[in-house]
MARMIVEX-771548 format. One line per 10 residues: for each residue x, y, z of N, C-alpha, C. Coordinates in pm, 1 decimal. Layout:
BEGIN
X/Y/Z/X/Y/Z/X/Y/Z | ...
// end
This chain:
BEGIN
664.9/-2881.3/1382.9/696.2/-2766.7/1296.7/566.3/-2694.8/1260.1 | 570.8/-2563.2/1266.0/452.3/-2485.4/1233.8/422.5/-2493.5/1085.8 | 295.4/-2487.5/1052.3/254.7/-2488.5/912.4/252.2/-2347.0/857.9 | 248.9/-2335.4/723.9/239.6/-2204.4/660.3/120.7/-2126.3/714.0 | 8.0/-2196.3/731.6/-114.8/-2131.0/775.2/-98.1/-2070.0/913.7 | -13.9/-2129.7/997.5/8.6/-2075.7/1131.0/111.0/-1963.1/1130.4 | 212.5/-1975.6/1045.7/320.7/-1877.6/1041.9/279.5/-1748.0/974.2 | 193.8/-1757.8/874.3/152.5/-1642.8/795.1/2.5/-1648.6/773.6 | -68.5/-1553.0/828.9/-212.8/-1547.3/811.3/-245.0/-1467.0/685.4 | -334.4/-1519.4/604.9/-366.9/-1456.5/476.7/-516.4/-1428.3/470.9
-550.8/-1303.8/446.6/-691.2/-1264.4/438.8/-709.8/-1172.0/319.2 | -802.7/-1206.8/231.1/-826.9/-1127.4/110.6/-971.8/-1080.2/106.5 | -990.4/-950.2/91.8/-1124.0/-891.1/80.6/-1120.3/-787.0/-30.9 | -1205.0/-805.6/-131.7/-1217.6/-709.0/-242.2/-1082.7/-674.2/-305.0 | -1001.4/-775.3/-326.8/-874.3/-754.8/-394.2/-760.5/-707.2/-305.5 | -788.1/-684.0/-178.5/-684.9/-640.4/-83.7/-645.4/-758.5/4.3 | -521.4/-800.6/-5.0/-472.9/-914.2/73.1/-387.6/-864.4/188.9 | -422.3/-908.7/308.1/-341.6/-878.7/426.0/-261.7/-1002.5/463.5 | -129.6/-987.2/462.8/-39.2/-1093.6/504.9/10.3/-1058.0/644.6 | -21.2/-1143.1/741.3/13.5/-1114.0/880.4/117.7/-1212.5/931.4
236.3/-1161.2/962.8/340.4/-1244.2/1022.9/289.5/-1293.6/1158.1 | 302.4/-1424.0/1182.0/237.2/-1480.7/1299.5/331.1/-1570.8/1380.3 | 444.9/-1513.2/1417.6/535.9/-1578.2/1513.3/557.0/-1481.8/1630.1 | 450.2/-1446.8/1699.7/461.3/-1341.6/1802.1/560.2/-1373.3/1913.5 | 570.6/-1500.5/1952.6/662.2/-1536.3/2060.7/807.8/-1523.4/2018.9 | 832.6/-1525.6/1887.0/968.9/-1509.1/1834.3/985.1/-1370.9/1769.8 | 896.5/-1277.9/1806.7/899.8/-1141.7/1753.4/897.3/-1141.3/1600.5 | 826.8/-1242.2/1545.2/807.4/-1255.7/1400.4/939.4/-1262.1/1323.0 | 1038.1/-1327.4/1383.9/1166.4/-1347.1/1317.8/1145.8/-1426.9/1189.5 | 1225.0/-1393.1/1088.4/1209.5/-1453.2/955.7/1283.7/-1586.2/947.7
1220.4/-1690.0/994.7/1275.0/-1824.9/981.7/1269.3/-1868.6/836.0 | 1338.2/-1976.7/803.8/1329.5/-2032.7/668.8/1184.2/-2059.0/631.8 | 1110.2/-2113.6/727.6/971.8/-2152.9/701.4/882.8/-2031.4/676.7 | 904.8/-1923.3/753.1/824.0/-1803.2/733.0/859.0/-1736.8/600.0 | 987.1/-1735.1/565.2/1026.7/-1681.1/435.5/963.0/-1760.4/321.6 | 960.0/-1891.7/337.1/898.3/-1976.6/235.1/749.3/-1947.4/224.0 | 683.4/-1928.6/338.7/540.0/-1897.5/337.4/513.8/-1763.8/269.5 | 598.9/-1666.9/297.5/584.8/-1536.5/232.8/603.5/-1547.6/81.8 | 705.1/-1623.7/40.5/732.0/-1639.4/-101.6/614.2/-1703.4/-173.5 | 556.8/-1806.2/-113.2/441.5/-1873.6/-173.5/322.6/-1778.6/-185.4
298.7/-1701.7/-79.9/184.7/-1609.7/-80.4/203.1/-1501.2/-185.8 | 322.8/-1445.4/-193.6/349.4/-1339.6/-291.5/337.9/-1391.8/-434.7 | 384.3/-1514.7/-456.6/374.4/-1574.9/-589.8/227.9/-1590.3/-630.4 | 143.9/-1629.3/-535.9/1.5/-1643.7/-565.2/-64.3/-1510.9/-597.2 | -28.9/-1407.5/-521.4/-86.1/-1274.6/-545.3/-41.4/-1221.0/-681.1 | 82.7/-1247.5/-717.7/135.7/-1199.0/-845.9/55.7/-1252.5/-964.1 | -2.7/-1370.3/-947.7/-80.3/-1432.6/-1055.8/-228.0/-1395.8/-1050.8 | -269.3/-1323.2/-947.9/-410.3/-1290.9/-928.3/-444.4/-1159.1/-997.6 | -517.8/-1164.6/-1106.0/-552.5/-1044.6/-1181.4/-650.0/-954.3/-1105.9 | -713.8/-1007.9/-1002.4/-807.3/-929.0/-922.1/-739.1/-857.2/-806.3
-611.5/-885.6/-783.9/-539.2/-823.1/-673.3/-527.5/-673.0/-695.6 | -546.9/-596.2/-588.5/-537.8/-450.3/-596.8/-430.0/-393.6/-506.3 | -407.6/-458.7/-392.9/-315.9/-403.9/-294.4/-282.7/-512.7/-192.7 | -164.8/-502.3/-130.2/-124.3/-596.1/-25.4/-84.4/-516.3/98.6 | -129.8/-563.3/213.6/-89.1/-505.4/341.6/-4.5/-608.3/414.1 | 112.9/-567.9/458.9/200.5/-656.5/534.9/195.5/-612.6/680.6 | 141.2/-699.2/765.3/121.6/-667.2/906.4/184.5/-776.9/992.5 | 166.5/-766.2/1123.9/225.7/-864.7/1213.4/147.0/-872.6/1343.3 | 150.4/-988.8/1405.5/90.1/-1008.4/1537.0/197.2/-998.9/1645.6 | 153.8/-962.7/1765.0/246.7/-957.1/1876.5/305.1/-819.0/1897.8
406.0/-811.4/1984.2/462.9/-682.0/2022.1/552.9/-621.9/1914.7 | 617.4/-706.0/1835.7/711.6/-658.1/1734.4/654.0/-675.6/1594.7 | 699.1/-590.0/1503.0/665.3/-610.6/1362.6/749.1/-726.0/1308.8 | 880.3/-713.8/1318.1/969.0/-822.0/1274.5/1109.2/-796.8/1328.2 | 1164.1/-897.5/1395.3/1296.6/-885.9/1456.9/1409.0/-928.6/1364.3 | 1381.7/-944.2/1236.2/1486.2/-983.9/1143.2/1497.1/-1133.9/1130.6 | 1615.5/-1182.2/1094.0/1635.7/-1326.2/1078.7/1626.6/-1397.5/1213.2 | 1595.7/-1525.2/1207.9/1588.2/-1608.8/1327.6/1730.6/-1648.8/1367.7 | 1788.0/-1577.3/1463.9/1927.9/-1598.8/1501.4/1952.0/-1737.9/1559.3 | 1856.4/-1790.4/1632.6/1872.9/-1925.1/1688.0/1881.5/-2028.6/1575.8
1797.8/-2014.5/1476.8/1800.7/-2106.0/1363.4/1932.5/-2091.0/1287.2 | 1980.6/-1969.6/1274.5/2106.2/-1945.6/1204.9/2224.2/-2008.1/1280.2 | 2226.5/-1992.9/1411.4/2336.6/-2048.2/1490.5/2335.4/-2200.4/1489.7 | 2219.6/-2258.5/1464.0/2209.1/-2404.8/1459.4/2266.9/-2462.6/1330.9 | 2299.7/-2374.6/1234.6/2354.9/-2419.3/1106.4/2480.8/-2339.9/1072.8 | 2589.4/-2363.2/1143.4/2713.2/-2285.9/1121.3/2788.0/-2329.2/995.0 | 2730.7/-2293.1/881.9/2786.2/-2335.6/753.9/2769.3/-2222.5/653.4 | 2874.3/-2182.3/585.1/2866.6/-2068.4/494.3/2768.4/-2091.9/380.4 | 2766.4/-2212.7/326.4/2672.6/-2240.7/217.3/2528.6/-2225.0/265.6 | 2501.4/-2270.5/387.7/2366.5/-2254.7/443.8/2330.7/-2106.3/451.3
2424.9/-2023.5/499.7/2397.4/-1880.8/513.3/2375.7/-1815.6/377.6 | 2454.0/-1854.2/278.5/2436.0/-1798.7/144.5/2297.5/-1830.8/90.4 | 2254.0/-1954.1/113.0/2121.4/-1994.7/66.3/2011.0/-1920.0/141.5 | 2030.1/-1901.4/272.2/1931.1/-1830.6/352.8/1917.6/-1685.9/307.3 | 2029.6/-1617.1/289.0/2024.1/-1477.0/248.6/1972.0/-1462.9/105.7 | 2000.8/-1561.8/21.4/1945.5/-1560.6/-114.1/1794.1/-1579.0/-109.7 | 1748.3/-1667.3/-21.1/1604.3/-1688.8/-3.3/1536.8/-1560.1/42.1 | 1597.3/-1493.0/139.1/1542.2/-1366.9/188.1/1542.1/-1262.3/77.4 | 1650.5/-1257.3/0.4/1658.0/-1162.2/-109.7/1548.4/-1184.0/-212.5 | 1515.2/-1310.0/-236.9/1407.5/-1339.3/-332.5/1273.8/-1287.8/-281.4
1249.9/-1301.7/-151.7/1125.0/-1250.9/-93.9/1117.7/-1099.4/-109.1 | 1227.5/-1031.1/-76.1/1228.3/-884.7/-86.1/1206.5/-840.4/-230.5 | 1270.2/-908.7/-325.2/1252.3/-874.3/-465.7/1111.2/-906.1/-514.0 | 1050.4/-1009.3/-458.0/912.1/-1041.8/-494.0/817.7/-930.7/-451.3 | 847.2/-869.8/-335.6/767.2/-755.4/-289.9/783.3/-638.7/-386.9 | 908.2/-608.2/-421.3/936.6/-496.9/-512.9/872.9/-521.3/-649.5 | 880.1/-644.9/-696.9/832.2/-677.3/-831.5/685.0/-715.7/-837.6 | 618.4/-722.6/-724.7/475.4/-755.3/-724.9/400.8/-650.9/-807.6 | 304.7/-691.4/-888.5/235.6/-594.5/-976.0/157.8/-487.1/-902.5 | 120.4/-513.0/-776.5/38.2/-417.3/-702.2/115.3/-362.1/-582.7
73.7/-246.2/-530.6/143.8/-186.3/-416.9/138.5/-273.9/-291.2 | 248.8/-269.7/-217.0/257.7/-339.2/-88.0/280.5/-234.4/20.1 | 195.3/-236.7/122.3/202.8/-138.8/231.5/242.1/-209.7/359.9 | 347.2/-164.2/424.5/384.8/-217.5/555.2/305.4/-144.0/663.5 | 244.0/-221.0/750.8/172.4/-165.6/865.9/256.2/-199.4/989.0 | 330.7/-100.9/1037.9/431.2/-126.0/1141.4/382.1/-74.9/1276.4 | 360.1/-168.2/1368.4/308.5/-129.4/1499.4/412.9/-139.3/1610.3 | 522.0/-213.4/1585.2/624.4/-233.5/1688.0/762.5/-223.9/1626.5 | 860.4/-285.2/1689.9/996.8/-275.2/1640.4/1015.4/-351.6/1509.6 | 1099.5/-293.4/1423.9/1139.4/-357.5/1298.2/1291.0/-348.8/1292.0
1358.1/-461.4/1310.9/1503.5/-459.4/1318.9/1565.9/-549.4/1212.6 | 1687.0/-510.6/1168.6/1766.1/-588.2/1073.2/1682.1/-624.4/950.2 | 1661.5/-754.6/923.3/1582.2/-793.5/806.2/1437.3/-748.5/819.5 | 1391.8/-718.5/941.0/1258.7/-661.8/958.9/1252.6/-520.1/906.7 | 1360.7/-445.0/928.8/1371.4/-311.1/872.5/1383.8/-319.4/720.4 | 1455.9/-420.0/673.9/1468.3/-447.4/529.9/1330.8/-473.2/469.2 | 1247.7/-544.8/541.2/1112.9/-576.2/494.4/1031.9/-448.3/475.2 | 1041.4/-356.7/571.5/971.0/-229.1/560.7/1023.5/-150.3/441.3 | 1156.5/-145.7/427.2/1217.7/-69.5/318.6/1182.8/-126.7/181.6 | 1156.4/-256.2/175.1/1123.9/-320.2/47.5/981.3/-292.8/3.5
894.2/-257.0/97.6/755.1/-228.3/63.5/745.6/-94.4/-8.9 | 642.5/-78.9/-89.8/623.1/43.6/-165.4/585.6/160.1/-75.2 | 510.6/130.1/27.9/459.4/231.0/120.6/464.7/174.4/262.0 | 465.8/261.1/360.3/465.9/214.1/498.5/402.2/318.2/589.0 | 316.9/270.9/678.3/259.2/355.7/782.2/296.1/293.2/916.2 | 347.7/375.1/1006.6/394.7/323.8/1134.6/324.0/390.6/1251.0 | 301.0/313.3/1354.2/256.7/370.1/1480.7/368.9/455.7/1536.7 | 333.6/561.4/1606.8/435.0/648.0/1668.8/521.2/572.4/1769.4 | 474.1/459.1/1814.6/550.7/379.6/1911.9/648.0/282.8/1844.3 | 642.6/271.6/1713.0/732.3/180.2/1641.1/875.0/233.4/1645.3
970.6/140.2/1635.3/1111.5/178.3/1629.3/1181.5/92.6/1524.2 | 1289.0/147.2/1469.4/1356.6/82.6/1358.0/1507.4/80.1/1382.0 | 1570.1/-31.7/1342.4/1716.1/-41.6/1354.1/1766.5/-150.8/1261.0 | 1890.9/-135.4/1216.6/1960.7/-245.4/1148.7/2075.4/-283.5/1243.7 | 2047.4/-378.0/1328.3/2126.1/-400.8/1449.1/2227.2/-514.2/1440.5 | 2249.6/-569.1/1321.9/2346.1/-677.2/1310.1/2484.1/-638.4/1360.1 | 2520.6/-509.9/1341.5/2652.1/-461.2/1383.6/2675.3/-485.0/1532.0 | 2568.3/-490.5/1609.8/2580.0/-510.1/1754.7/2627.7/-649.9/1791.2 | 2611.9/-745.0/1698.2/2659.9/-881.1/1724.5/2775.3/-916.2/1629.4 | 2839.1/-812.6/1574.2/2954.6/-833.6/1488.4/2923.9/-861.5/1343.0
2799.2/-840.3/1303.2/2757.0/-871.1/1165.9/2704.6/-744.8/1098.4 | 2768.3/-703.2/990.5/2717.2/-589.4/914.3/2595.4/-634.5/835.1 | 2486.5/-558.8/844.5/2360.2/-596.4/778.6/2367.8/-565.9/628.6 | 2442.7/-647.2/557.0/2468.0/-621.0/414.9/2341.9/-631.1/330.0 | 2262.6/-736.1/349.9/2141.8/-748.6/267.7/2036.5/-644.0/305.2 | 2012.3/-613.9/432.2/1923.1/-502.0/463.7/1972.9/-369.3/406.0 | 2105.9/-354.8/395.6/2162.1/-230.9/341.3/2116.8/-206.0/198.6 | 2095.0/-312.5/122.6/2050.6/-296.9/-16.1/1916.9/-223.3/-20.7 | 1821.6/-267.6/59.9/1690.2/-203.5/62.0/1696.4/-66.5/127.7 | 1771.6/-57.1/236.5/1775.9/67.6/312.9/1835.0/181.1/230.9
1945.6/154.4/160.5/2010.3/260.0/82.6/1932.3/297.6/-42.5 | 1830.5/220.9/-75.6/1741.6/256.9/-185.7/1618.1/332.2/-135.6 | 1610.6/351.9/-4.3/1496.2/419.9/55.3/1531.6/555.0/114.0 | 1648.7/563.7/176.0/1684.1/685.2/248.6/1824.1/731.3/207.1 | 1856.5/858.4/231.8/1988.4/909.1/194.5/2100.9/822.1/251.2 | 2207.0/808.9/174.2/2314.0/716.5/206.2/2377.4/744.7/342.2 | 2395.2/870.1/378.6/2457.4/900.7/507.3/2366.6/858.1/623.0 | 2237.4/879.0/608.9/2143.4/834.0/712.2/2142.8/681.2/722.8 | 2144.1/616.0/606.9/2143.6/470.0/605.4/2271.3/414.4/668.0 | 2384.9/472.5/630.4/2511.5/419.3/681.1/2525.2/440.7/831.3
2473.1/550.8/881.0/2475.5/573.0/1026.2/2396.6/463.8/1098.7 | 2279.9/430.8/1045.9/2201.5/322.6/1106.9/2277.3/190.7/1099.8 | 2342.6/166.3/986.8/2408.9/37.7/964.1/2532.9/18.9/1050.9 | 2606.1/126.1/1077.7/2731.5/109.8/1153.9/2716.2/138.9/1303.2 | 2600.9/192.5/1343.5/2578.4/214.2/1486.7/2481.3/113.0/1546.6 | 2388.4/61.5/1463.7/2288.3/-30.7/1515.6/2186.1/36.0/1605.4 | 2189.7/168.2/1611.2/2101.0/239.9/1702.0/1958.7/247.8/1646.8 | 1861.6/248.3/1737.8/1721.6/261.5/1699.9/1690.5/405.5/1659.9 | 1599.7/418.8/1565.7/1540.3/548.7/1536.6/1390.4/538.4/1562.0 | 1330.9/649.8/1594.6/1187.3/652.5/1622.4/1107.5/649.0/1493.2
978.4/627.4/1508.2/889.9/629.6/1391.3/889.4/767.9/1326.8 | 895.6/872.9/1410.1/899.7/1008.9/1355.7/1026.9/1030.6/1274.7 | 1140.7/981.5/1325.9/1266.3/992.2/1251.7/1259.0/911.7/1121.9 | 1198.0/793.2/1129.1/1184.6/709.4/1010.0/1102.2/780.4/903.4 | 1000.5/853.6/946.8/918.9/930.5/851.6/999.5/1046.1/792.6 | 1076.2/1113.4/877.0/1158.9/1224.9/828.3/1261.3/1177.5/725.9 | 1316.7/1057.8/747.1/1418.9/1003.5/658.0/1359.0/941.6/531.6 | 1228.7/912.9/532.9/1164.3/853.7/417.1/1152.4/702.7/421.6 | 1186.6/642.3/535.0/1171.7/497.2/548.5/1024.5/458.1/556.2 | 942.8/542.5/620.1/797.8/522.7/622.8/731.7/650.1/572.1
608.4/637.2/526.7/536.9/753.8/475.0/493.2/847.6/585.1 | 447.5/787.7/695.6/404.3/871.0/807.6/401.7/789.4/935.6 | 416.1/861.4/1046.9/401.2/802.3/1179.8/274.8/860.1/1242.0 | 189.5/772.6/1292.6/58.8/815.6/1341.1/35.9/762.9/1482.1 | -53.1/825.1/1558.2/-86.1/771.7/1690.4/-134.4/627.2/1679.5 | -101.5/543.6/1777.2/-138.3/401.5/1770.6/-285.8/377.1/1741.8 | -371.7/459.3/1802.6/-515.8/437.0/1783.5/-566.2/484.7/1648.0 | -477.7/545.9/1568.3/-516.9/589.9/1434.6/-454.4/504.6/1324.5 | -373.7/405.8/1363.4/-300.0/327.5/1263.9/-393.7/256.4/1166.9 | -494.8/188.8/1218.1/-588.0/115.9/1132.0/-661.7/209.5/1037.2
-708.7/321.3/1089.6/-785.2/415.1/1007.2/-698.6/476.1/898.0 | -574.5/511.9/932.8/-484.4/570.7/834.9/-449.0/468.9/726.2 | -427.9/345.3/768.8/-398.1/240.1/671.4/-516.5/218.8/578.5 | -635.6/209.1/635.9/-756.3/187.9/554.2/-776.2/300.9/454.1 | -749.5/423.2/497.1/-766.4/538.3/406.9/-669.1/529.2/289.9 | -545.6/486.9/316.9/-447.2/473.4/210.5/-485.3/361.1/114.6 | -528.6/248.8/169.2/-570.5/136.3/85.8/-687.2/177.0/-3.8 | -784.9/245.1/54.8/-901.4/286.2/-23.1/-864.8/388.7/-130.1 | -769.7/476.7/-99.7/-726.1/574.5/-198.9/-664.3/504.5/-319.4 | -585.6/399.3/-293.3/-523.7/323.3/-401.4/-629.3/246.0/-480.2
-719.0/180.8/-407.6/-819.4/96.6/-473.3/-924.4/177.5/-549.0 | -931.5/305.6/-522.2/-1028.4/389.1/-594.5/-976.4/429.1/-732.4 | -848.8/402.6/-758.0/-787.8/439.9/-885.1/-792.8/323.8/-984.1 | -766.6/352.6/-1109.1/-766.6/249.8/-1213.4/-662.3/142.5/-1182.9 | -703.5/15.3/-1180.7/-606.1/-92.2/-1159.5/-495.0/-92.3/-1263.4 | -529.3/-56.3/-1387.3/-429.4/-50.9/-1493.8/-325.1/55.6/-1463.6 | -369.4/172.2/-1420.9/-277.7/281.6/-1392.4/-186.4/247.9/-1274.5 | -242.1/187.9/-1171.5/-162.5/154.8/-1053.2/-56.0/50.4/-1086.3 | -95.9/-53.9/-1159.1/0.2/-159.1/-1195.4/107.3/-103.2/-1290.0 | 62.9/-21.9/-1386.0/158.2/40.7/-1477.7/256.4/127.4/-1400.4
204.2/204.7/-1307.4/286.9/296.7/-1231.2/389.1/228.5/-1144.1 | 349.7/121.3/-1075.5/446.0/53.4/-988.8/560.6/-4.4/-1070.6 | 528.8/-71.7/-1180.0/632.7/-132.4/-1263.3/724.3/-25.7/-1322.9 | 663.6/85.0/-1366.8/742.4/191.0/-1430.4/838.3/255.6/-1331.0 | 788.8/289.9/-1214.0/872.5/356.8/-1113.1/991.7/270.1/-1074.0 | 966.8/141.3/-1054.0/1075.9/52.5/-1014.1/1180.3/38.5/-1124.5 | 1134.7/24.2/-1248.8/1229.8/0.0/-1358.0/1316.4/122.0/-1387.9 | 1257.9/242.4/-1382.8/1333.5/361.2/-1422.2/1438.5/401.7/-1319.8 | 1430.4/347.8/-1199.6/1523.5/388.2/-1094.2/1669.3/359.9/-1130.7 | 1692.9/255.9/-1208.7/1829.2/221.5/-1244.3/1877.1/283.9/-1374.1
1796.2/370.7/-1434.2/1831.6/430.0/-1563.1/1891.5/568.9/-1546.3 | 1968.6/612.2/-1646.8/2010.9/752.4/-1647.1/1891.0/838.6/-1689.3 | 1905.4/969.4/-1677.2/1791.8/1059.4/-1697.5/1731.0/1047.2/-1836.7 | 1815.5/1044.4/-1939.9/1764.2/1038.3/-2076.6/1690.3/907.5/-2102.4 | 1748.1/797.0/-2058.5/1684.2/666.9/-2078.8/1553.8/657.7/-1999.6 | 1552.5/716.8/-1881.3/1431.8/713.6/-1798.2/1317.3/787.7/-1866.0 | 1347.3/905.5/-1922.7/1242.7/980.9/-1991.2/1195.5/909.3/-2117.3 | 1287.3/847.4/-2189.5/1250.1/772.4/-2309.1/1157.4/656.4/-2272.3 | 1195.9/582.7/-2170.6/1114.6/470.0/-2124.2/979.1/517.5/-2072.5 | 980.3/623.5/-1990.8/856.0/673.5/-1931.4/758.3/722.0/-2038.1
811.4/786.4/-2142.3/724.0/833.4/-2249.9/654.7/719.6/-2321.1 | 728.7/611.4/-2345.5/669.3/495.9/-2412.3/565.1/428.0/-2323.7 | 595.6/417.6/-2193.9/499.8/357.5/-2101.3/372.2/441.2/-2094.8 | 388.9/572.7/-2090.5/272.0/660.1/-2079.3/187.0/655.3/-2204.7 | 253.5/647.8/-2321.0/179.5/637.6/-2447.2/99.2/509.0/-2452.2 | 161.2/398.1/-2407.0/90.5/271.1/-2404.0/-26.0/276.2/-2304.9 | -2.8/339.0/-2189.9/-107.3/353.5/-2088.7/-225.7/434.4/-2142.5 | -196.3/532.9/-2228.2/-302.2/615.5/-2286.6/-400.1/534.1/-2369.8 | -357.2/417.1/-2418.3/-443.2/334.9/-2502.4/-539.8/248.6/-2420.6 | -525.6/249.3/-2288.2/-611.6/167.4/-2202.8/-754.3/221.8/-2201.0
-850.7/133.2/-2191.1/-991.7/173.8/-2182.4/-1016.2/260.7/-2060.8 | -944.0/230.9/-1951.4/-964.5/308.0/-1828.6/-927.6/454.8/-1845.8 | -829.7/484.4/-1930.4/-792.0/623.7/-1951.8/-903.2/698.0/-2025.7 | -959.2/634.9/-2127.8/-1071.2/696.1/-2199.2/-1187.4/720.5/-2103.8 | -1215.5/620.8/-2019.5/-1323.5/634.8/-1921.7/-1292.3/744.6/-1821.6 | -1169.0/751.7/-1777.3/-1131.0/852.7/-1678.7/-1140.9/993.5/-1733.1 | -1096.4/1014.3/-1856.6/-1103.1/1147.1/-1917.5/-1248.5/1186.9/-1943.4 | -1328.3/1090.1/-1992.8/-1470.8/1118.7/-2016.4/-1540.7/1153.7/-1885.2 | -1510.2/1078.9/-1780.2/-1572.0/1106.0/-1650.4/-1533.1/1243.9/-1598.6 | -1407.0/1281.8/-1620.4/-1360.0/1412.8/-1574.9/-1434.0/1524.8/-1648.4
-1445.1/1512.0/-1780.0/-1510.5/1618.0/-1858.3/-1660.9/1622.5/-1832.6 | -1717.1/1506.1/-1796.2/-1861.4/1498.8/-1769.8/-1895.3/1521.0/-1622.6 | -1790.7/1548.4/-1541.5/-1807.5/1576.8/-1398.6/-1880.9/1465.1/-1325.2 | -1832.0/1341.1/-1346.0/-1887.1/1224.6/-1276.9/-1772.9/1134.7/-1230.8 | -1805.9/1037.9/-1149.5/-1706.4/942.5/-1103.1/-1679.7/837.7/-1210.6 | -1554.6/803.1/-1234.5/-1525.5/699.9/-1335.8/-1565.4/561.5/-1289.4 | -1595.5/477.1/-1383.9/-1622.9/336.1/-1357.3/-1511.6/256.2/-1422.7 | -1416.8/212.7/-1343.6/-1298.7/145.8/-1399.8/-1332.0/5.2/-1450.7 | -1273.8/-28.2/-1563.1/-1294.0/-161.0/-1622.3/-1172.2/-249.1/-1602.1 | -1062.8/-188.0/-1558.7/-942.0/-266.3/-1537.3/-875.4/-307.9/-1667.2
-899.3/-232.4/-1774.3/-841.1/-264.9/-1904.9/-785.6/-137.5/-1968.5
// end
């Protein structure tokens, strides 16, 4: 059995952690073991006050082919499936609830739960050669759990078409629909990702963490409650040392020095 270290490569530099799915021969299918490795890694990052950003990448030809169908067929039991999908749901929610932004770096196909993984990330940059699908329908299975993330990312009619046809969409189409932020030439993927990471890391850590939590929480509120909540969050954010430093730096025409407080 592969170890966590083999299934998921973890590299942290200056607060930026890159999590690399490392089951290339299985198209990075989300086995129980890989999901567990992801959950452990995300839990560790959530507790790291120095964390600034997470990049989710993959080795091999595919980004992620979804659940490990062979492993699933080896356990034909409804309780097993419920536990597996609950485990996957916890990983996706951990990404959403992580205090810092998570960026998907998509270089190849992302299907079913792999597409769900992209949709669960805060941001995504894809190579123009990447393709996306929620293809469970092709084997008689509606991708119900991927639908949760997908319908929170793109318009419902676009999402439902993907879910009931199982057809692939291009990276350009994914960008048009809002599943990814942009589709770029393959040889520019690293540079575009680095530029986005650096843009995030150049901002106040307090503001970024405040912003991610606020945006996620207000999504389920009605308009009045959202504005009430947002006003209170912004007022609290105004009391941070970084805001005073940022305003002083702006008025003094210099670069701010963030304290992370």
